MILUMMI-598992 format. One record per atom (N, C-alpha, C): residue in one letter; residue number from 1; x, y, z. Coordinates in steps of 0.2 Angstrom, whole numbers, padded with zeros to 4 digits, always signed. Layout:
BEGIN
<rec><resn>A</resn><resi>NUM</resi><x>X</x><y>Y</y><z>Z</z></rec>
...
***
This chain:
BEGIN
<rec><resn>M</resn><resi>1</resi><x>-0055</x><y>-0093</y><z>+0035</z></rec>
<rec><resn>M</resn><resi>1</resi><x>-0056</x><y>-0087</y><z>+0033</z></rec>
<rec><resn>M</resn><resi>1</resi><x>-0058</x><y>-0091</y><z>+0026</z></rec>
<rec><resn>S</resn><resi>2</resi><x>-0061</x><y>-0090</y><z>+0022</z></rec>
<rec><resn>S</resn><resi>2</resi><x>-0063</x><y>-0089</y><z>+0017</z></rec>
<rec><resn>S</resn><resi>2</resi><x>-0063</x><y>-0083</y><z>+0011</z></rec>
<rec><resn>I</resn><resi>3</resi><x>-0059</x><y>-0083</y><z>+0009</z></rec>
<rec><resn>I</resn><resi>3</resi><x>-0061</x><y>-0076</y><z>+0002</z></rec>
<rec><resn>I</resn><resi>3</resi><x>-0058</x><y>-0080</y><z>-0004</z></rec>
<rec><resn>D</resn><resi>4</resi><x>-0063</x><y>-0077</y><z>-0009</z></rec>
<rec><resn>D</resn><resi>4</resi><x>-0061</x><y>-0079</y><z>-0016</z></rec>
<rec><resn>D</resn><resi>4</resi><x>-0057</x><y>-0076</y><z>-0021</z></rec>
<rec><resn>M</resn><resi>5</resi><x>-0049</x><y>-0074</y><z>-0021</z></rec>
<rec><resn>M</resn><resi>5</resi><x>-0046</x><y>-0069</y><z>-0021</z></rec>
<rec><resn>M</resn><resi>5</resi><x>-0048</x><y>-0069</y><z>-0031</z></rec>
<rec><resn>Q</resn><resi>6</resi><x>-0051</x><y>-0076</y><z>-0033</z></rec>
<rec><resn>Q</resn><resi>6</resi><x>-0053</x><y>-0073</y><z>-0039</z></rec>
<rec><resn>Q</resn><resi>6</resi><x>-0056</x><y>-0068</y><z>-0041</z></rec>
<rec><resn>E</resn><resi>7</resi><x>-0061</x><y>-0069</y><z>-0038</z></rec>
<rec><resn>E</resn><resi>7</resi><x>-0068</x><y>-0064</y><z>-0037</z></rec>
<rec><resn>E</resn><resi>7</resi><x>-0064</x><y>-0057</y><z>-0033</z></rec>
<rec><resn>L</resn><resi>8</resi><x>-0061</x><y>-0055</y><z>-0031</z></rec>
<rec><resn>L</resn><resi>8</resi><x>-0058</x><y>-0050</y><z>-0027</z></rec>
<rec><resn>L</resn><resi>8</resi><x>-0053</x><y>-0045</y><z>-0032</z></rec>
<rec><resn>L</resn><resi>9</resi><x>-0048</x><y>-0052</y><z>-0036</z></rec>
<rec><resn>L</resn><resi>9</resi><x>-0047</x><y>-0047</y><z>-0044</z></rec>
<rec><resn>L</resn><resi>9</resi><x>-0050</x><y>-0046</y><z>-0050</z></rec>
<rec><resn>S</resn><resi>10</resi><x>-0056</x><y>-0051</y><z>-0051</z></rec>
<rec><resn>S</resn><resi>10</resi><x>-0062</x><y>-0047</y><z>-0056</z></rec>
<rec><resn>S</resn><resi>10</resi><x>-0067</x><y>-0043</y><z>-0055</z></rec>
<rec><resn>L</resn><resi>11</resi><x>-0064</x><y>-0037</y><z>-0046</z></rec>
<rec><resn>L</resn><resi>11</resi><x>-0070</x><y>-0032</y><z>-0046</z></rec>
<rec><resn>L</resn><resi>11</resi><x>-0063</x><y>-0025</y><z>-0049</z></rec>
<rec><resn>S</resn><resi>12</resi><x>-0069</x><y>-0020</y><z>-0050</z></rec>
<rec><resn>S</resn><resi>12</resi><x>-0065</x><y>-0013</y><z>-0054</z></rec>
<rec><resn>S</resn><resi>12</resi><x>-0060</x><y>-0010</y><z>-0050</z></rec>
<rec><resn>S</resn><resi>13</resi><x>-0057</x><y>-0006</y><z>-0054</z></rec>
<rec><resn>S</resn><resi>13</resi><x>-0049</x><y>-0006</y><z>-0050</z></rec>
<rec><resn>S</resn><resi>13</resi><x>-0053</x><y>+0002</y><z>-0043</z></rec>
<rec><resn>E</resn><resi>14</resi><x>-0060</x><y>+0003</y><z>-0042</z></rec>
<rec><resn>E</resn><resi>14</resi><x>-0063</x><y>+0008</y><z>-0038</z></rec>
<rec><resn>E</resn><resi>14</resi><x>-0064</x><y>+0002</y><z>-0032</z></rec>
<rec><resn>E</resn><resi>15</resi><x>-0068</x><y>-0001</y><z>-0035</z></rec>
<rec><resn>E</resn><resi>15</resi><x>-0068</x><y>-0009</y><z>-0030</z></rec>
<rec><resn>E</resn><resi>15</resi><x>-0064</x><y>-0009</y><z>-0024</z></rec>
<rec><resn>K</resn><resi>16</resi><x>-0056</x><y>-0012</y><z>-0029</z></rec>
<rec><resn>K</resn><resi>16</resi><x>-0053</x><y>-0015</y><z>-0023</z></rec>
<rec><resn>K</resn><resi>16</resi><x>-0046</x><y>-0007</y><z>-0021</z></rec>
<rec><resn>R</resn><resi>17</resi><x>-0048</x><y>-0002</y><z>-0024</z></rec>
<rec><resn>R</resn><resi>17</resi><x>-0046</x><y>+0002</y><z>-0022</z></rec>
<rec><resn>R</resn><resi>17</resi><x>-0047</x><y>+0003</y><z>-0013</z></rec>
<rec><resn>V</resn><resi>18</resi><x>-0056</x><y>+0006</y><z>-0012</z></rec>
<rec><resn>V</resn><resi>18</resi><x>-0060</x><y>+0004</y><z>-0007</z></rec>
<rec><resn>V</resn><resi>18</resi><x>-0056</x><y>-0003</y><z>-0004</z></rec>
<rec><resn>I</resn><resi>19</resi><x>-0057</x><y>-0008</y><z>-0006</z></rec>
<rec><resn>I</resn><resi>19</resi><x>-0056</x><y>-0014</y><z>-0001</z></rec>
<rec><resn>I</resn><resi>19</resi><x>-0047</x><y>-0012</y><z>+0002</z></rec>
<rec><resn>A</resn><resi>20</resi><x>-0043</x><y>-0010</y><z>-0006</z></rec>
<rec><resn>A</resn><resi>20</resi><x>-0035</x><y>-0007</y><z>-0001</z></rec>
<rec><resn>A</resn><resi>20</resi><x>-0036</x><y>-0005</y><z>+0005</z></rec>
<rec><resn>E</resn><resi>21</resi><x>-0042</x><y>+0003</y><z>+0005</z></rec>
<rec><resn>E</resn><resi>21</resi><x>-0039</x><y>+0009</y><z>+0010</z></rec>
<rec><resn>E</resn><resi>21</resi><x>-0041</x><y>+0007</y><z>+0016</z></rec>
<rec><resn>T</resn><resi>22</resi><x>-0049</x><y>+0003</y><z>+0015</z></rec>
<rec><resn>T</resn><resi>22</resi><x>-0050</x><y>+0001</y><z>+0022</z></rec>
<rec><resn>T</resn><resi>22</resi><x>-0046</x><y>-0003</y><z>+0024</z></rec>
<rec><resn>L</resn><resi>23</resi><x>-0040</x><y>-0008</y><z>+0022</z></rec>
<rec><resn>L</resn><resi>23</resi><x>-0038</x><y>-0013</y><z>+0024</z></rec>
<rec><resn>L</resn><resi>23</resi><x>-0033</x><y>-0009</y><z>+0028</z></rec>
<rec><resn>W</resn><resi>24</resi><x>-0030</x><y>-0006</y><z>+0024</z></rec>
<rec><resn>W</resn><resi>24</resi><x>-0025</x><y>-0002</y><z>+0027</z></rec>
<rec><resn>W</resn><resi>24</resi><x>-0025</x><y>+0002</y><z>+0034</z></rec>
<rec><resn>E</resn><resi>25</resi><x>-0033</x><y>+0005</y><z>+0032</z></rec>
<rec><resn>E</resn><resi>25</resi><x>-0035</x><y>+0009</y><z>+0038</z></rec>
<rec><resn>E</resn><resi>25</resi><x>-0035</x><y>+0005</y><z>+0046</z></rec>
<rec><resn>S</resn><resi>26</resi><x>-0039</x><y>-0003</y><z>+0043</z></rec>
<rec><resn>S</resn><resi>26</resi><x>-0039</x><y>-0008</y><z>+0049</z></rec>
<rec><resn>S</resn><resi>26</resi><x>-0030</x><y>-0009</y><z>+0053</z></rec>
<rec><resn>L</resn><resi>27</resi><x>-0027</x><y>-0010</y><z>+0048</z></rec>
<rec><resn>L</resn><resi>27</resi><x>-0017</x><y>-0011</y><z>+0051</z></rec>
<rec><resn>L</resn><resi>27</resi><x>-0018</x><y>-0006</y><z>+0053</z></rec>
<rec><resn>L</resn><resi>28</resi><x>-0020</x><y>+0000</y><z>+0051</z></rec>
<rec><resn>L</resn><resi>28</resi><x>-0016</x><y>+0006</y><z>+0056</z></rec>
<rec><resn>L</resn><resi>28</resi><x>-0020</x><y>+0009</y><z>+0063</z></rec>
<rec><resn>L</resn><resi>29</resi><x>-0026</x><y>+0003</y><z>+0063</z></rec>
<rec><resn>L</resn><resi>29</resi><x>-0028</x><y>+0005</y><z>+0071</z></rec>
<rec><resn>L</resn><resi>29</resi><x>-0027</x><y>+0000</y><z>+0077</z></rec>
<rec><resn>E</resn><resi>30</resi><x>-0025</x><y>-0006</y><z>+0071</z></rec>
<rec><resn>E</resn><resi>30</resi><x>-0024</x><y>-0013</y><z>+0076</z></rec>
<rec><resn>E</resn><resi>30</resi><x>-0018</x><y>-0010</y><z>+0081</z></rec>
<rec><resn>D</resn><resi>31</resi><x>-0020</x><y>-0011</y><z>+0087</z></rec>
<rec><resn>D</resn><resi>31</resi><x>-0013</x><y>-0010</y><z>+0093</z></rec>
<rec><resn>D</resn><resi>31</resi><x>-0009</x><y>-0015</y><z>+0095</z></rec>
<rec><resn>E</resn><resi>32</resi><x>-0011</x><y>-0021</y><z>+0093</z></rec>
<rec><resn>E</resn><resi>32</resi><x>-0009</x><y>-0030</y><z>+0095</z></rec>
<rec><resn>E</resn><resi>32</resi><x>-0005</x><y>-0031</y><z>+0091</z></rec>
<rec><resn>N</resn><resi>33</resi><x>+0001</x><y>-0032</y><z>+0095</z></rec>
<rec><resn>N</resn><resi>33</resi><x>+0007</x><y>-0035</y><z>+0091</z></rec>
<rec><resn>N</resn><resi>33</resi><x>+0009</x><y>-0029</y><z>+0084</z></rec>
<rec><resn>D</resn><resi>34</resi><x>+0010</x><y>-0023</y><z>+0086</z></rec>
<rec><resn>D</resn><resi>34</resi><x>+0011</x><y>-0019</y><z>+0085</z></rec>
<rec><resn>D</resn><resi>34</resi><x>+0018</x><y>-0016</y><z>+0087</z></rec>
<rec><resn>S</resn><resi>35</resi><x>+0024</x><y>-0017</y><z>+0080</z></rec>
<rec><resn>S</resn><resi>35</resi><x>+0028</x><y>-0014</y><z>+0080</z></rec>
<rec><resn>S</resn><resi>35</resi><x>+0032</x><y>-0010</y><z>+0078</z></rec>
<rec><resn>L</resn><resi>36</resi><x>+0028</x><y>-0005</y><z>+0076</z></rec>
<rec><resn>L</resn><resi>36</resi><x>+0031</x><y>-0001</y><z>+0074</z></rec>
<rec><resn>L</resn><resi>36</resi><x>+0032</x><y>+0006</y><z>+0078</z></rec>
<rec><resn>T</resn><resi>37</resi><x>+0038</x><y>+0011</y><z>+0076</z></rec>
<rec><resn>T</resn><resi>37</resi><x>+0036</x><y>+0017</y><z>+0082</z></rec>
<rec><resn>T</resn><resi>37</resi><x>+0031</x><y>+0020</y><z>+0080</z></rec>
<rec><resn>E</resn><resi>38</resi><x>+0029</x><y>+0026</y><z>+0084</z></rec>
<rec><resn>E</resn><resi>38</resi><x>+0023</x><y>+0032</y><z>+0082</z></rec>
<rec><resn>E</resn><resi>38</resi><x>+0027</x><y>+0037</y><z>+0076</z></rec>
<rec><resn>D</resn><resi>39</resi><x>+0034</x><y>+0038</y><z>+0076</z></rec>
<rec><resn>D</resn><resi>39</resi><x>+0038</x><y>+0039</y><z>+0070</z></rec>
<rec><resn>D</resn><resi>39</resi><x>+0037</x><y>+0037</y><z>+0062</z></rec>
<rec><resn>E</resn><resi>40</resi><x>+0037</x><y>+0030</y><z>+0066</z></rec>
<rec><resn>E</resn><resi>40</resi><x>+0036</x><y>+0025</y><z>+0060</z></rec>
<rec><resn>E</resn><resi>40</resi><x>+0028</x><y>+0026</y><z>+0055</z></rec>
<rec><resn>K</resn><resi>41</resi><x>+0024</x><y>+0024</y><z>+0060</z></rec>
<rec><resn>K</resn><resi>41</resi><x>+0018</x><y>+0026</y><z>+0059</z></rec>
<rec><resn>K</resn><resi>41</resi><x>+0016</x><y>+0032</y><z>+0055</z></rec>
<rec><resn>Q</resn><resi>42</resi><x>+0016</x><y>+0038</y><z>+0057</z></rec>
<rec><resn>Q</resn><resi>42</resi><x>+0018</x><y>+0044</y><z>+0056</z></rec>
<rec><resn>Q</resn><resi>42</resi><x>+0021</x><y>+0043</y><z>+0050</z></rec>
<rec><resn>L</resn><resi>43</resi><x>+0023</x><y>+0040</y><z>+0049</z></rec>
<rec><resn>L</resn><resi>43</resi><x>+0028</x><y>+0043</y><z>+0041</z></rec>
<rec><resn>L</resn><resi>43</resi><x>+0024</x><y>+0041</y><z>+0035</z></rec>
<rec><resn>L</resn><resi>44</resi><x>+0023</x><y>+0033</y><z>+0040</z></rec>
<rec><resn>L</resn><resi>44</resi><x>+0017</x><y>+0031</y><z>+0031</z></rec>
<rec><resn>L</resn><resi>44</resi><x>+0011</x><y>+0034</y><z>+0032</z></rec>
<rec><resn>Q</resn><resi>45</resi><x>+0009</x><y>+0035</y><z>+0038</z></rec>
<rec><resn>Q</resn><resi>45</resi><x>+0001</x><y>+0039</y><z>+0037</z></rec>
<rec><resn>Q</resn><resi>45</resi><x>+0003</x><y>+0045</y><z>+0029</z></rec>
<rec><resn>Q</resn><resi>46</resi><x>+0007</x><y>+0047</y><z>+0034</z></rec>
<rec><resn>Q</resn><resi>46</resi><x>+0010</x><y>+0054</y><z>+0031</z></rec>
<rec><resn>Q</resn><resi>46</resi><x>+0010</x><y>+0051</y><z>+0023</z></rec>
<rec><resn>R</resn><resi>47</resi><x>+0015</x><y>+0048</y><z>+0017</z></rec>
<rec><resn>R</resn><resi>47</resi><x>+0016</x><y>+0043</y><z>+0013</z></rec>
<rec><resn>R</resn><resi>47</resi><x>+0008</x><y>+0040</y><z>+0008</z></rec>
<rec><resn>F</resn><resi>48</resi><x>+0005</x><y>+0038</y><z>+0014</z></rec>
<rec><resn>F</resn><resi>48</resi><x>-0003</x><y>+0035</y><z>+0010</z></rec>
<rec><resn>F</resn><resi>48</resi><x>-0007</x><y>+0042</y><z>+0008</z></rec>
<rec><resn>N</resn><resi>49</resi><x>-0008</x><y>+0046</y><z>+0014</z></rec>
<rec><resn>N</resn><resi>49</resi><x>-0008</x><y>+0055</y><z>+0013</z></rec>
<rec><resn>N</resn><resi>49</resi><x>-0008</x><y>+0056</y><z>+0004</z></rec>
<rec><resn>A</resn><resi>50</resi><x>-0002</x><y>+0056</y><z>+0007</z></rec>
<rec><resn>A</resn><resi>50</resi><x>+0003</x><y>+0059</y><z>-0001</z></rec>
<rec><resn>A</resn><resi>50</resi><x>+0000</x><y>+0056</y><z>-0008</z></rec>
<rec><resn>F</resn><resi>51</resi><x>-0001</x><y>+0048</y><z>-0008</z></rec>
<rec><resn>F</resn><resi>51</resi><x>-0002</x><y>+0043</y><z>-0011</z></rec>
<rec><resn>F</resn><resi>51</resi><x>-0009</x><y>+0047</y><z>-0013</z></rec>
<rec><resn>E</resn><resi>52</resi><x>-0015</x><y>+0044</y><z>-0008</z></rec>
<rec><resn>E</resn><resi>52</resi><x>-0022</x><y>+0048</y><z>-0008</z></rec>
<rec><resn>E</resn><resi>52</resi><x>-0024</x><y>+0054</y><z>-0012</z></rec>
<rec><resn>N</resn><resi>53</resi><x>-0020</x><y>+0059</y><z>-0010</z></rec>
<rec><resn>N</resn><resi>53</resi><x>-0022</x><y>+0067</y><z>-0014</z></rec>
<rec><resn>N</resn><resi>53</resi><x>-0017</x><y>+0066</y><z>-0020</z></rec>
<rec><resn>G</resn><resi>54</resi><x>-0016</x><y>+0064</y><z>-0024</z></rec>
<rec><resn>G</resn><resi>54</resi><x>-0013</x><y>+0060</y><z>-0028</z></rec>
<rec><resn>G</resn><resi>54</resi><x>-0005</x><y>+0065</y><z>-0032</z></rec>
<rec><resn>K</resn><resi>55</resi><x>-0002</x><y>+0065</y><z>-0024</z></rec>
<rec><resn>K</resn><resi>55</resi><x>+0005</x><y>+0070</y><z>-0024</z></rec>
<rec><resn>K</resn><resi>55</resi><x>+0011</x><y>+0066</y><z>-0025</z></rec>
<rec><resn>T</resn><resi>56</resi><x>+0009</x><y>+0057</y><z>-0024</z></rec>
<rec><resn>T</resn><resi>56</resi><x>+0014</x><y>+0054</y><z>-0027</z></rec>
<rec><resn>T</resn><resi>56</resi><x>+0014</x><y>+0050</y><z>-0033</z></rec>
<rec><resn>K</resn><resi>57</resi><x>+0019</x><y>+0050</y><z>-0037</z></rec>
<rec><resn>K</resn><resi>57</resi><x>+0019</x><y>+0046</y><z>-0041</z></rec>
<rec><resn>K</resn><resi>57</resi><x>+0022</x><y>+0038</y><z>-0039</z></rec>
<rec><resn>L</resn><resi>58</resi><x>+0017</x><y>+0035</y><z>-0044</z></rec>
<rec><resn>L</resn><resi>58</resi><x>+0020</x><y>+0025</y><z>-0044</z></rec>
<rec><resn>L</resn><resi>58</resi><x>+0026</x><y>+0024</y><z>-0049</z></rec>
<rec><resn>N</resn><resi>59</resi><x>+0028</x><y>+0019</y><z>-0043</z></rec>
<rec><resn>N</resn><resi>59</resi><x>+0031</x><y>+0017</y><z>-0052</z></rec>
<rec><resn>N</resn><resi>59</resi><x>+0031</x><y>+0009</y><z>-0053</z></rec>
<rec><resn>D</resn><resi>60</resi><x>+0030</x><y>+0006</y><z>-0055</z></rec>
<rec><resn>D</resn><resi>60</resi><x>+0027</x><y>+0001</y><z>-0058</z></rec>
<rec><resn>D</resn><resi>60</resi><x>+0037</x><y>-0006</y><z>-0056</z></rec>
<rec><resn>W</resn><resi>61</resi><x>+0037</x><y>-0012</y><z>-0055</z></rec>
<rec><resn>W</resn><resi>61</resi><x>+0042</x><y>-0015</y><z>-0053</z></rec>
<rec><resn>W</resn><resi>61</resi><x>+0045</x><y>-0014</y><z>-0057</z></rec>
<rec><resn>E</resn><resi>62</resi><x>+0044</x><y>-0015</y><z>-0064</z></rec>
<rec><resn>E</resn><resi>62</resi><x>+0051</x><y>-0017</y><z>-0069</z></rec>
<rec><resn>E</resn><resi>62</resi><x>+0054</x><y>-0011</y><z>-0066</z></rec>
<rec><resn>E</resn><resi>63</resi><x>+0050</x><y>-0003</y><z>-0070</z></rec>
<rec><resn>E</resn><resi>63</resi><x>+0055</x><y>+0001</y><z>-0067</z></rec>
<rec><resn>E</resn><resi>63</resi><x>+0059</x><y>+0002</y><z>-0062</z></rec>
<rec><resn>V</resn><resi>64</resi><x>+0057</x><y>+0000</y><z>-0057</z></rec>
<rec><resn>V</resn><resi>64</resi><x>+0060</x><y>-0002</y><z>-0049</z></rec>
<rec><resn>V</resn><resi>64</resi><x>+0066</x><y>-0003</y><z>-0051</z></rec>
<rec><resn>K</resn><resi>65</resi><x>+0065</x><y>-0010</y><z>-0051</z></rec>
<rec><resn>K</resn><resi>65</resi><x>+0069</x><y>-0015</y><z>-0053</z></rec>
<rec><resn>K</resn><resi>65</resi><x>+0073</x><y>-0013</y><z>-0059</z></rec>
<rec><resn>E</resn><resi>66</resi><x>+0074</x><y>-0011</y><z>-0063</z></rec>
<rec><resn>E</resn><resi>66</resi><x>+0078</x><y>-0008</y><z>-0069</z></rec>
<rec><resn>E</resn><resi>66</resi><x>+0082</x><y>-0004</y><z>-0066</z></rec>
<rec><resn>R</resn><resi>67</resi><x>+0080</x><y>+0003</y><z>-0061</z></rec>
<rec><resn>R</resn><resi>67</resi><x>+0083</x><y>+0009</y><z>-0057</z></rec>
<rec><resn>R</resn><resi>67</resi><x>+0088</x><y>+0002</y><z>-0053</z></rec>
<rec><resn>I</resn><resi>68</resi><x>+0086</x><y>-0003</y><z>-0049</z></rec>
<rec><resn>I</resn><resi>68</resi><x>+0093</x><y>-0005</y><z>-0045</z></rec>
<rec><resn>I</resn><resi>68</resi><x>+0096</x><y>-0007</y><z>-0048</z></rec>
<rec><resn>I</resn><resi>69</resi><x>+0094</x><y>-0012</y><z>-0053</z></rec>
<rec><resn>I</resn><resi>69</resi><x>+0100</x><y>-0016</y><z>-0054</z></rec>
<rec><resn>I</resn><resi>69</resi><x>+0105</x><y>-0009</y><z>-0061</z></rec>
<rec><resn>G</resn><resi>70</resi><x>+0102</x><y>-0006</y><z>-0063</z></rec>
<rec><resn>G</resn><resi>70</resi><x>+0105</x><y>-0001</y><z>-0067</z></rec>
<rec><resn>G</resn><resi>70</resi><x>+0111</x><y>+0002</y><z>-0065</z></rec>
<rec><resn>N</resn><resi>71</resi><x>+0109</x><y>+0001</y><z>-0057</z></rec>
<rec><resn>N</resn><resi>71</resi><x>+0114</x><y>+0007</y><z>-0054</z></rec>
<rec><resn>N</resn><resi>71</resi><x>+0119</x><y>+0003</y><z>-0051</z></rec>
<rec><resn>R</resn><resi>72</resi><x>+0119</x><y>-0004</y><z>-0052</z></rec>
<rec><resn>R</resn><resi>72</resi><x>+0123</x><y>-0011</y><z>-0051</z></rec>
<rec><resn>R</resn><resi>72</resi><x>+0130</x><y>-0011</y><z>-0057</z></rec>
<rec><resn>K</resn><resi>73</resi><x>+0128</x><y>-0008</y><z>-0062</z></rec>
<rec><resn>K</resn><resi>73</resi><x>+0130</x><y>-0009</y><z>-0067</z></rec>
<rec><resn>K</resn><resi>73</resi><x>+0137</x><y>-0002</y><z>-0066</z></rec>
***
């Protein structure tokens, strides 16, 4: 497999989103070596749909890390 990661990273946000969405959908369709239960697949699809429809707030990794570390203090 020959993929130029720098070329991918230089794509526009919209182009990256389309590629990510296409890859995600292809993973959902693969049945080989599939270890997810039907309930897990359904939950992931619901979460992805909520993300796609703008109903999910995304968090920056630094914010998430701070919440996790902050809860330990």
